[in-house]
Steps between C-alpha positions, in 0.01 A plus 500: 500500500851378450643779722255398777608138481864600520421719794321217681787262417756742641293539822491119539873477447561779752276327765691176437832678546382654828373149612835337401692754705276450795535122474878536499488711819263251662727207409796671673291555817360142480845341473652734759255357754624147432223385270609321187201289365423634150147369512436681826643816328249461210213461748613817685506697180150384417399596855646846444322533169166449667558834674432616849142480642297801405230565762349774285446269200124530424501155349549344849149411620338303775541120456230299328370232741421149382226420754239628734474253790197548713506870447867568508691583181831317513785324310665761268563393143862426400606372845602171669215323687598209732247232591609271775385248753547143622431195277126436451384850593396606146793688359456374145124548516560855620720561199227357277241735663711807456598439144156380403347819634748709301467318174121452516445861619279355766466459878511215748456491881523879522815521274405730208713581195601863454779481242458188286763292334494421131787251490651284774820293505442221756798283608453190718827343625356236733183327375427221251226484248220396737564774755539764224162388347327534838654852540393611155152366547460729802654784308262458202203512729610824676588662165160395347661298224196306405625373163744224414759713336862443614654738753703688235182616332403670835837671536663245738833356406553216741826314529602203729864492592502185700774277358695793344857564630525748787784679316269567200188614667579871562633535140186331368272741689715799385462395138125428533439839652705677226299321226167681566333784694364369829290691760567238760755222577405221742778278647356212697800344681756778498737302727546250217674754281827450691701218651553687819232737638746626765818575316391520141184707495645812342435388130132444587463841665660663199264320263206635695633848504565494128128403440350765721718770340293441189179583698397136530339362819672187644319248725753281680418195712678476832512240784497568878708322763341216694564662834403857429343722230828629349578409143765230435867564437678817387274494190193545706665778709610692197159464323328624814729807486442588132142397455253797539209265585489167680201274563509200733270193477372287784259213545258445791419128537194565712319723256659374174578866414811604314598864583694761303651753731647833365827488711706781346431808295751785423238713327161449657307401807477133560185336348270283702546126506330303226366149553418216264443121507473199282159335440448124499540489118838672516371837381601814682244718677473810719495439881270659749720788629349473844625147553865594566646830620853626461548496872480120506840464325653743754356299791644175356842659466478635854422158640786346301754751625382454866530116470853525359629698798302298753644171347854647514477583871298195604802315621728802559452768763742726320704488175798681364478681172707224329275232651188671359649522146612132524145396602357691205753319275366158622156615386633564155518880537798660329734734695386828351129415560585381860677825571199697381265300716728556806508875436133520449420308814746723695345816357143383577595399855441119462843431657719693748859485607553365861781561747729228364472638145271235365151544359172404669149473352252741658188349657193645309282480809744645759686751279202603283687454173307352203709250313482556124 
């Protein structure tokens, strides 16, 4: 027995020696390329220790999906899910629906739980007591929490961060997550984890990636621009890139319906649109699916795009590229978004270049082009 222990100990020491020799060689390469940050070097060593991807590993299986939405299995476990939309379109309610379905192992408005959550860390950075109480009331109904037990008894650890220092919030979430095993983390108000959502979003992105590396699903609330459907700031752009799934919310004033549209999916087909509305007593209920169709939103956007270009050329027979970008700026559209709109209009044939090098708007009736 003693001989076996010595043999095992010698094997461990031998492996450590090989690893130390490797680390020395890696450090030489690391520093020869101009890198000197010791913490970055430690992270690279950890990265190497994980090993290269083994596509023959039998333990790699198909992803477990969190939901079936109107017949489509979607939202893989352990990934980042973005939920975005304009103010008042039902983003927070949509969060409450998704997490309520997961925790209650139930279904609502065609959203059915496939892989339930046992424990959820829920962070709200924006709302006060009254709004949080409303949100949790909806959540309890969806999750079938009919008793008066506190949220913690049902596996929900809910923290408000309104009033906490911005510099502390990421560290607080990091510590809260490390204190327990969570299946799901919800961050309602992710923009409020940094003082600059354009130039200082890297720490937030790194936090989300640390969480999903543990196999935990992250639901992050996003906001769209007033003038288009893109998410705000560099934070929104980066989250759009790394999120595997994105849902967008909207509100139809005529029907009173709130809609949840599956806008992006890296792993599955897009699920059909889900509709819900609020009853007179404030409760949430399922809408009649026939009252609103997905195409309506597309038509509204088409009309909006057409009106933008028609307004721009109403007092101008032709415009230079710079004049077009300047007119967009007056409407509050940032340069990058304006450039994208110009390129899209050019590609789709809304505008064309005339003999003096300026751009003119095509006439839908004469030229047969459909604006939008």
